[in-house]
N, CA and C atoms as an extended XYZ file, in Angstrom:
129
Properties=species:S:1:pos:R:3:atomname:S:1:resname:S:1:resid:I:1 pbc="F F F"
N       110.611      113.258      107.320 N   MET     1
C       109.981      114.186      106.384 CA  MET     1
C       109.026      115.105      107.154 C   MET     1
N       109.168      116.388      106.945 N   MET     2
C       108.297      117.365      107.583 CA  MET     2
C       107.215      117.798      106.592 C   MET     2
N       105.968      117.725      107.017 N   ILE     3
C       104.847      118.114      106.160 CA  ILE     3
C       104.545      119.593      106.392 C   ILE     3
N       104.544      120.379      105.303 N   LEU     4
C       104.277      121.814      105.396 CA  LEU     4
C       102.793      122.137      105.275 C   LEU     4
N       102.087      121.387      104.439 N   LYS     5
C       100.686      121.704      104.168 CA  LYS     5
C        99.927      120.419      103.873 C   LYS     5
N        98.698      120.305      104.390 N   GLN     6
C        97.816      119.183      104.076 CA  GLN     6
C        96.598      119.740      103.357 C   GLN     6
N        96.099      118.975      102.374 N   VAL     7
C        94.961      119.445      101.598 CA  VAL     7
C        93.941      118.329      101.406 C   VAL     7
N        92.691      118.741      101.202 N   ALA     8
C        91.602      117.840      100.816 CA  ALA     8
C        90.878      118.499       99.652 C   ALA     8
N        90.570      117.708       98.650 N   GLY     9
C        89.868      118.234       97.488 CA  GLY     9
C        88.657      117.368       97.175 C   GLY     9
N        87.598      117.987       96.675 N   ILE    10
C        86.381      117.269       96.305 CA  ILE    10
C        86.029      117.629       94.872 C   ILE    10
N        85.947      116.612       94.035 N   ASP    11
C        85.542      116.786       92.636 CA  ASP    11
C        84.086      116.348       92.540 C   ASP    11
N        83.199      117.275       92.204 N   VAL    12
C        81.764      117.005       92.150 CA  VAL    12
C        81.356      116.816       90.691 C   VAL    12
N        80.803      115.659       90.383 N   ALA    13
C        80.292      115.363       89.049 CA  ALA    13
C        78.829      114.935       89.178 C   ALA    13
N        78.186      114.744       88.059 N   GLN    14
C        76.755      114.404       88.076 CA  GLN    14
C        76.496      113.067       88.765 C   GLN    14
N        77.373      112.069       88.559 N   LYS    15
C        77.109      110.733       89.089 CA  LYS    15
C        77.983      110.337       90.268 C   LYS    15
N        79.076      111.082       90.536 N   GLU    16
C        79.960      110.686       91.628 CA  GLU    16
C        80.709      111.883       92.222 C   GLU    16
N        81.181      111.690       93.441 N   LEU    17
C        82.039      112.645       94.144 CA  LEU    17
C        83.352      111.927       94.416 C   LEU    17
N        84.473      112.579       94.141 N   VAL    18
C        85.783      112.001       94.422 CA  VAL    18
C        86.469      112.906       95.441 C   VAL    18
N        86.811      112.348       96.596 N   VAL    19
C        87.500      113.086       97.656 CA  VAL    19
C        88.959      112.628       97.666 C   VAL    19
N        89.893      113.577       97.567 N   SER    20
C        91.331      113.280       97.533 CA  SER    20
C        92.021      113.956       98.708 C   SER    20
N        93.033      113.275       99.269 N   LEU    21
C        93.835      113.815      100.361 CA  LEU    21
C        95.288      113.871       99.915 C   LEU    21
N        95.967      114.957      100.266 N   GLY    22
C        97.362      115.101       99.888 CA  GLY    22
C        98.121      115.973      100.858 C   GLY    22
N        99.436      116.063      100.640 N   HIS    23
C       100.271      116.956      101.440 CA  HIS    23
C       101.490      117.414      100.645 C   HIS    23
N       102.127      118.477      101.162 N   MET    24
C       103.351      119.024      100.576 CA  MET    24
C       104.441      118.945      101.647 C   MET    24
N       105.612      118.404      101.264 N   ASN    25
C       106.691      118.291      102.245 CA  ASN    25
C       107.669      119.467      102.130 C   ASN    25
N       108.734      119.430      102.929 N   GLN    26
C       109.685      120.550      102.990 CA  GLN    26
C       110.434      120.757      101.684 C   GLN    26
N       110.456      119.767      100.797 N   GLU    27
C       111.093      119.926       99.482 CA  GLU    27
C       110.098      120.444       98.441 C   GLU    27
N       108.904      120.855       98.890 N   LEU    28
C       107.826      121.383       98.054 CA  LEU    28
C       107.306      120.343       97.055 C   LEU    28
N       107.441      119.075       97.408 N   THR    29
C       106.909      117.973       96.609 CA  THR    29
C       105.485      117.691       97.065 C   THR    29
N       104.568      117.615       96.106 N   ILE    30
C       103.162      117.348       96.413 CA  ILE    30
C       102.874      115.862       96.222 C   ILE    30
N       102.237      115.261       97.209 N   GLU    31
C       101.891      113.844       97.138 CA  GLU    31
C       100.414      113.663       97.458 C   GLU    31
N        99.668      113.068       96.540 N   LEU    32
C        98.294      112.671       96.816 CA  LEU    32
C        98.359      111.247       97.343 C   LEU    32
N        97.891      111.026       98.577 N   PHE    33
C        98.107      109.729       99.198 CA  PHE    33
C        96.854      108.899       99.389 C   PHE    33
N        95.668      109.447       99.159 N   ASP    34
C        94.464      108.640       99.298 CA  ASP    34
C        93.302      109.325       98.597 C   ASP    34
N        92.324      108.533       98.179 N   TYR    35
C        91.101      109.068       97.596 CA  TYR    35
C        89.979      108.057       97.786 C   TYR    35
N        88.756      108.537       97.711 N   LYS    36
C        87.587      107.666       97.810 CA  LYS    36
C        86.501      108.234       96.904 C   LYS    36
N        85.759      107.336       96.261 N   VAL    37
C        84.696      107.719       95.340 CA  VAL    37
C        83.348      107.418       96.007 C   VAL    37
N        82.446      108.400       95.954 N   PHE    38
C        81.099      108.264       96.510 CA  PHE    38
C        80.082      108.506       95.399 C   PHE    38
N        78.974      107.806       95.457 N   ALA    39
C        77.888      108.053       94.501 CA  ALA    39
C        77.256      109.412       94.806 C   ALA    39
N        76.930      110.175       93.783 N   ASN    40
C        76.263      111.465       93.954 CA  ASN    40
C        74.749      111.225       93.802 C   ASN    40
N        74.133      110.937       94.938 N   SER    41
C        72.701      110.641       94.943 CA  SER    41
C        72.048      111.328       96.138 C   SER    41
N        70.733      111.306       96.185 N   GLN    42
C        70.041      111.940       97.314 CA  GLN    42
C        70.300      111.219       98.623 C   GLN    42
N        70.606      109.954       98.574 N   LYS    43
C        70.916      109.177       99.781 CA  LYS    43
C        72.168      109.732      100.428 C   LYS    43
């Protein structure tokens, strides 16, 4: 499988941040393959 494009997205909310990773292959299929949730705090 050949990957055409890789992306990272960040969803910012009042209490948490969600970071998602994905890619698009040669068949133009989009796959989100990982994510992690972080607390949205001053720390």
